[in-house]
C-alpha positions in Angstrom: -16.0 7.5 12.5 -13.3 8.8 9.9 -13.4 7.4 6.0 -10.2 8.7 5.2 -10.2 7.8 0.9 -10.5 4.7 -1.4 -9.3 1.9 0.8 -9.2 -0.2 -2.2 -7.1 1.3 -4.6 -4.3 -0.7 -6.6 -4.6 -3.9 -9.0 -2.5 -5.6 -11.6 -4.5 -7.4 -14.5 -4.3 -7.7 -18.0 -8.0 -9.0 -18.7 -10.6 -6.3 -19.9 -13.1 -5.8 -17.7 -15.7 -3.1 -16.8 -13.6 0.2 -15.6 -13.7 1.4 -12.1 -13.4 4.8 -14.1 -17.4 4.4 -15.1 -18.1 4.6 -11.3 -17.0 7.7 -10.8 -19.2 11.0 -10.7 -17.4 13.3 -12.5 -19.7 16.4 -11.3 -18.1 15.9 -8.4 -14.3 15.8 -9.0 -14.0 19.0 -10.3 -15.9 20.7 -7.2 -13.6 18.5 -5.1 -10.5 20.3 -6.9 -11.7 23.9 -6.5 -11.9 23.4 -2.5 -8.8 25.4 -1.2 -6.0 23.5 0.8 -6.8 24.9 4.3 -10.4 24.4 4.3 -9.9 21.0 2.8 -7.7 20.6 6.0 -10.0 21.8 8.3 -13.1 19.7 7.3 -10.8 16.9 7.2 -9.5 17.3 10.7 -13.4 17.5 12.0 -14.3 14.4 10.6 -10.5 12.3 11.7 -12.0 10.8 15.1 -11.7 7.1 15.4 -13.7 5.7 18.4 -12.3 3.1 20.7 -15.2 0.4 20.1 -13.6 0.4 16.8 -10.3 -1.1 17.3 -11.3 -3.3 19.6 -9.1 -6.6 19.4 -7.5 -5.1 16.2 -4.0 -5.3 15.9 -1.7 -3.9 12.9 1.8 -5.4 12.2 3.6 -7.4 9.6 2.5 -10.1 7.3 5.0 -13.0 8.5 3.6 -16.5 7.7 2.3 -17.9 4.3 -1.1 -18.2 5.6 -1.5 -14.1 6.8 0.2 -12.9 3.3 -2.4 -15.0 1.5 -4.8 -13.8 3.2 -4.3 -10.4 2.6 -3.8 -11.7 -1.3 -7.4 -13.1 -1.1 -8.7 -10.1 0.7 -7.2 -8.0 -2.4 -8.5 -10.1 -5.3 -12.0 -10.3 -3.4 -12.2 -6.3 -3.6 -10.8 -5.9 -7.1 -13.4 -8.5 -8.1 -16.1 -6.4 -6.4 -14.7 -3.3 -8.3 -15.2 -5.0 -11.4 -11.2 -4.1 -12.2 -10.8 -7.8 -12.1 -12.1 -11.3 -12.9 -12.2 -14.0 -10.2 -9.6 -16.7 -10.3 -9.8 -20.3 -9.4 -7.3 -19.5 -6.5 -8.9 -16.5 -5.0 -5.1 -14.6 -4.9 -4.0 -11.9 -6.1 -0.7 -13.1 -7.4 2.5 -10.1 -8.0 5.8 -10.5 -8.3 6.5 -7.5 -6.5 5.1 -9.4 -3.0 7.7 -11.8 -3.5 10.5 -9.0 -3.8 12.7 -8.9 -0.8 12.3 -5.6 0.1 8.4 -5.5 -0.3 6.8 -5.4 3.4 2.9 -6.4 3.3 1.3 -4.8 6.7 -1.8 -6.3 8.1 -4.7 -5.3 10.3 -6.1 -8.7 12.4 -8.9 -9.4 14.5 -8.0 -12.5 16.1 -7.4 -15.0 12.9 -8.8 -13.1 10.7 -7.3 -10.6 8.1 -8.9 -6.9 8.0 -6.8 -5.0 6.0 -3.6 -5.1 4.4 -1.3 -2.3 2.5 2.0 -3.2 1.2 5.6 -1.4 0.5 7.2 -2.0 -2.6 10.8 -0.9 -2.8 12.4 -0.4 -5.8 14.1 -3.6 -7.4 15.1 -5.1 -10.2 11.5 -5.5 -11.8 11.4 -1.6 -10.8 7.5 -0.4 -9.2 4.3 -1.4 -9.9 3.2 1.8 -11.1 6.1 2.4 -13.4 3.5 0.9 -16.4 1.6 3.8 -16.3 4.3 6.5 -14.7 7.7 5.2 -16.4 9.1 8.7 -16.6 8.0 10.5 -13.2 9.6 6.9 -11.5 13.0 7.3 -13.8 13.4 10.6 -12.6 13.1 10.0 -8.8 15.6 6.7 -9.8 18.0 8.8 -11.9 18.6 11.5 -9.4 19.8 8.4 -6.4 16.7 9.1 -4.5 15.8 5.9 -2.3 12.3 4.9 -3.2 9.0 2.6 -2.3 5.6 2.4 -3.4 2.2 2.2 -1.2 0.8 -0.4 -2.9 -2.5 -3.1 -3.1 -4.1 -1.2 0.0 -7.0 -2.6 1.2 -10.3 -3.2 4.4 -12.4 -5.5 4.2 -16.1 -4.3 3.2 -17.6 -4.8 6.8 -14.7 -2.6 8.6 -14.5 0.2 6.3 -14.5 3.7 7.6 -13.4 2.4 10.8 -10.2 3.9 10.9 -8.1 0.6 9.7 -6.5 2.3 6.8 -5.2 5.5 8.7 -3.4 2.6 11.1 -2.1 0.7 8.2 -0.6 4.2 7.1 0.7 5.1 10.1 2.8 1.9 10.2 4.2 2.2 7.0 5.2 5.4 7.3 6.8 4.9 10.3 8.6 1.9 9.1 9.4 3.3 5.6 11.0 6.5 7.5 12.1 4.5 10.7 13.3 1.1 9.7 13.9 1.1 5.8 15.2 5.1 5.3 12.9 5.5 2.3 13.5 8.9 1.0 10.3 9.0 -1.3 7.2 7.3 -0.9 5.3 7.2 -4.3 1.5 5.8 -4.9 -0.4 6.0 -7.8 -4.5 7.6 -7.0 -7.8 8.0 -8.8 -7.8 11.6 -9.3 -11.0 11.6 -7.1 -8.3 10.9 -4.1 -6.2 13.5 -4.7 -7.4 16.4 -2.6 -7.0 13.9 0.3 -3.3 13.1 -0.6 -2.2 16.3 -1.7 -3.9 18.7 0.7 -4.2 15.9 3.6 -1.5 13.8 3.6 0.9 16.2 1.9 1.9 14.5 -0.9 2.6 16.3 -4.3 1.6 15.5 -7.9 4.6 14.2 -10.1 2.9 13.9 -13.5 -0.4 14.0 -15.3 -3.1 11.8 -15.1 -2.8 8.7 -17.1 -4.7 5.9 -18.0 -3.5 2.4 -15.8 -3.2 -0.4 -18.6 -3.1 -2.9 -15.7 -6.3 -1.7 -14.3 -8.1 -1.7 -17.1 -7.2 1.5 -18.4 -8.5 3.4 -15.1 -7.4 6.7 -14.5 -4.4 7.5 -12.6 -2.6 10.2 -10.8 1.2 9.9 -9.5 2.0 11.0 -6.2 5.2 11.4 -4.1 5.9 12.2 -0.5 9.5 13.4 0.5 9.4 11.3 3.8 12.5 13.1 5.5 11.1 16.3 4.8 8.0 15.5 5.2 7.7 15.5 8.8 8.7 19.2 9.1 5.9 19.9 6.8 3.4 17.9 9.3 4.7 20.1 12.2 4.4 22.9 10.5 0.7 22.7 9.4 0.0 20.3 11.8 1.4 20.6 15.2 -1.0 23.5 16.7 -3.7 23.1 19.4 -6.8 24.0 16.7 -5.5 21.0 14.5 -6.3 18.0 17.3 -8.0 14.7 16.0 -9.1 12.3 18.3 -7.9 8.3 18.2 -9.1 6.1 20.7 -10.5 8.7 22.7 -7.0 10.3 22.7 -6.1 13.8 21.7 -3.2 14.1 19.4 -2.3 15.8 15.7 -1.3 14.5 12.6 2.1 15.5 13.3 2.8 13.7 16.6 0.3 10.4 14.9 3.1 9.8 12.5 6.2 11.0 14.2 5.5 10.3 17.7 2.5 8.5 19.0 3.1 5.1 19.8 0.0 2.9 19.5 -0.6 -0.1 21.2 -2.3 -2.1 18.6 0.4 -0.8 16.4 3.3 -3.4 16.5 6.8 -3.0 14.6 10.0 -4.4 15.4 12.3 -2.3 17.8 14.0 0.6 15.0 17.9 -0.7 14.8 20.4 1.3 17.5 23.0 1.8 14.8 21.9 5.0 12.7 22.2 3.7 8.9 20.8 0.4 9.9 18.3 -1.3 8.2 15.3 -3.8 9.5 14.9 -6.3 6.7 11.7 -7.4 6.0 9.8 -10.5 7.0 11.9 -13.1 4.6 9.8 -15.6 2.7 10.7 -19.5 3.2 11.2 -20.8 -0.2 8.8 -23.9 0.6 6.4 -20.8 0.8 7.4 -19.0 -2.2 6.8 -22.6 -3.9 3.3 -23.1 -2.5 2.0 -19.3 -2.9 3.5 -20.2 -6.7 1.6 -23.2 -6.5 -1.6 -22.4 -5.2 -1.9 -19.0 -7.4 -1.6 -21.4 -10.5 1.9 -19.2 -11.4 4.5 -20.7 -13.5 8.3 -19.3 -13.1 8.7 -20.0 -16.8 6.3 -18.0 -18.1 6.6 -14.8 -16.1 8.4 -11.9 -17.7 11.9 -12.4 -17.9 13.1 -9.8 -15.5 10.6 -11.1 -12.9 11.8 -15.0 -13.4 15.5 -13.8 -12.7 14.7 -11.6 -10.1 12.8 -14.3 -8.2 14.9 -17.1 -9.0 18.2 -15.1 -8.0 16.1 -14.5 -4.4 15.2 -18.0 -3.7 17.4 -20.2 -5.7 16.0 -23.2 -4.2 13.1 -22.5 -6.8 15.3 -24.0 -9.7 14.9 -27.4 -8.4 13.4 -29.5 -11.2 10.8 -30.9 -9.0 9.2 -27.7 -8.4 8.6 -27.2 -11.9 7.4 -30.6 -12.6 4.4 -30.4 -9.4 3.5 -26.9 -11.1 2.9 -28.6 -14.5 1.1 -31.3 -13.0 -1.0 -28.6 -11.4 
């Protein structure tokens, strides 16, 4: 059973609640920072084993319907409330305008009709990226360099199935989608400092800038990390494609290089890669009626969103400009 790290990081809320930072044991943070990268990887790989029984009836794919999306956002909301970085809302849904952007892809892990885990790939858009509220200068440098960037956001797994490899499979689906379907050049993520070693030594991310307080996460500490996606696979091959670097997924012997680049797991279901070399696979589109229903369910009025978010959403879903939608929202 492998516990790859904080499966529950990222949120967006302006309320003042008990900070997740208060729950971190500082004495262990500096000790982890002293572990050399090669030693950390050896210890990590020894724990990287996912039993076949843990993946029974698990399916990883894209959230394509309103019901699946809202199950994912309920899971995120519940996780944030449980950790004390958000307060419970009447809807029980985590609302983010980034989820409504046409370039955002939400991945889900399901068992039957239940969503067990989720993560979203948020591509750069006119409203930017979620982590820019804490790390704007680092993102601006990538953007000005003309890089095609996207953020790993709202990773969350249900409390009763954590440590069973679900976050690992979600990562694999996201990495492969970003590389082969969306041609992302840089993946970025904001993580708590205690997760630095897992992402930097284990998944080979690089730290982009200094630690900051994440205002929308009740001033929790945050580190900005990135990985050059095209270059990452050669680095994975150099470090992990060796006989003594094996991991075991459902009884199958592999390594992290093959896991992220070659292995096709039957439980991970993504669309076929486009036949044209530079063609992009579009994320599942929101129907305007679903956007309308989601906004109403969340109790969100478009007129009260930040100006750029409002303009971008209205441009993507022009049917929302119908006055009847605003009348219905005001009746809630």
